[in-house]
Structures are given as structure tokens and as C-alpha cells.
C-alpha positions as CSV (number, residue, x, y, z in Angstrom):
1,X,-0.1,-0.1,0.0
2,X,1.6,3.2,-1.2
3,X,-0.6,6.1,0.0
4,X,1.2,9.0,-1.8
5,X,-1.7,11.1,-2.7
6,X,-3.6,13.2,0.0
7,X,-6.2,15.9,0.6
8,X,-6.0,18.1,3.4
9,X,-9.1,20.5,4.1
10,X,-9.3,23.1,6.8
11,X,-12.7,24.2,8.0
12,X,-13.5,27.1,10.2
13,X,-16.9,26.9,12.0
14,X,-19.3,29.8,12.0
15,X,-19.7,31.0,15.7
16,X,-22.3,28.7,17.2
17,X,-22.1,26.0,14.6
18,X,-19.0,24.1,16.1
19,X,-21.2,21.1,17.2
20,X,-23.0,20.8,13.9
21,X,-19.7,20.9,11.9
22,X,-18.3,18.2,14.3
23,X,-21.4,16.1,13.7
24,X,-20.9,16.8,9.9
25,X,-17.5,15.4,9.9
26,X,-18.5,12.4,12.2
27,X,-21.1,11.3,9.6
28,X,-18.6,11.7,6.6
29,X,-16.9,8.2,7.8
30,X,-20.1,6.4,6.6
31,X,-20.2,8.2,3.2
32,X,-16.4,7.3,2.4
33,X,-17.2,3.8,3.3
34,X,-18.7,3.7,-0.1
35,X,-15.4,4.9,-1.9
36,X,-13.0,2.0,-2.3
37,X,-10.1,4.3,-3.4
38,X,-10.3,6.3,-0.1
39,X,-7.9,4.3,1.9
40,X,-7.4,6.7,4.8
41,X,-10.0,9.3,5.9
42,X,-9.6,11.4,9.2
43,X,-11.9,14.1,10.5
44,X,-10.4,16.2,13.2
45,X,-10.7,19.1,15.3
46,X,-7.9,21.6,16.1
47,X,-9.4,24.0,18.4
48,X,-12.7,25.4,19.4
49,X,-13.5,26.4,15.8
50,X,-11.1,25.0,13.5
51,X,-11.6,21.5,12.1
52,X,-10.2,19.4,9.2
53,X,-10.3,16.4,7.0
54,X,-7.3,14.3,5.8
55,X,-7.6,11.7,3.2
56,X,-5.0,9.4,1.5
57,X,-5.1,7.4,-1.7
58,X,-3.1,5.0,-3.8
59,X,-3.3,6.9,-7.0
60,X,-4.4,10.2,-8.6
61,X,-7.6,8.7,-10.0
62,X,-8.9,7.8,-6.4
63,X,-8.1,11.3,-5.2
64,X,-9.9,13.0,-8.1
65,X,-12.9,10.7,-7.6
66,X,-13.1,11.5,-4.0
67,X,-12.6,15.4,-4.8
68,X,-15.7,15.0,-7.1
69,X,-17.6,12.7,-4.9
70,X,-20.2,12.8,-2.0
71,X,-18.2,14.6,0.7
72,X,-17.2,17.5,-1.2
73,X,-20.9,18.0,-2.5
74,X,-22.3,17.5,1.1
75,X,-19.7,20.0,2.2
76,X,-20.7,22.6,-0.4
77,X,-24.3,22.2,0.7
78,X,-23.8,22.8,4.4
79,X,-20.9,25.4,3.8
80,X,-23.0,28.5,3.9
81,X,-24.6,27.9,7.2
82,X,-21.6,26.2,9.0
83,X,-18.6,27.7,7.9
84,X,-17.3,31.1,8.7
85,X,-14.9,31.1,5.6
86,X,-14.5,29.0,2.4
87,X,-12.8,25.7,3.2
88,X,-9.1,25.6,2.4
89,X,-8.9,22.4,0.6
90,X,-5.3,21.4,-0.7
91,X,-4.1,18.3,-2.5
92,X,-0.7,17.0,-0.7
93,X,2.1,14.5,-1.6
94,X,2.3,12.1,1.2
95,X,6.0,11.6,1.7
96,X,5.9,8.8,4.3
97,X,3.7,7.1,6.7
98,X,3.4,4.2,9.1
99,X,0.6,1.8,9.3
100,X,0.3,-0.9,11.9
101,X,-2.3,-3.7,11.6
């Protein structure tokens, strides 16, 4: 497994919408279960209002399928009410990782 292709998204919650954004991220796990190319998916919280998503993929096709899939579509629907700013979504190259089964 060579997870060299990643996506990092940073999200800033609108004041008072932090719990709803956290719930949205938690529900995202079920959505990516239907994406066989999404090998790693994390939803996380950095501070009171800053959240993020990190995903990793074996190849560019899987990354592009994810970027045009259900999670980004769902995020674009809720962004106007849940986010204080536009999401900061970046593709990243994964240089190294450790996986323990």
C-alpha cells in the first residue's frame, strides 16, 4: 500500500455552529465507506472553531474521484450555514507514513 496522494481540508466553523460541523465530520466516515479508493480518512478538530479532514489514496484517479464525490458535494451544501470562511482544500503529496495492523 503506497498512499502517496492526499487531500487536506481545513474548515472554520461559524460561531455557534461548531457542534454541527463536528457532527457533519463524524457522519462523513459512513459516506467514504462507499469509496473504495479512499484508503485513509480522518475528520479532526484543531481548536474550538477549526476542524479538518485528511484523506489518502493509492493513486491520482482515486483522489480525483473523492474530490468530485459525495463529501465535497455535501460540504458545499452545508458550507454557507456552518462555515465562517470558504474551506481551505489542498492536494498534498504524502512523503511517508506508518501503518500498523
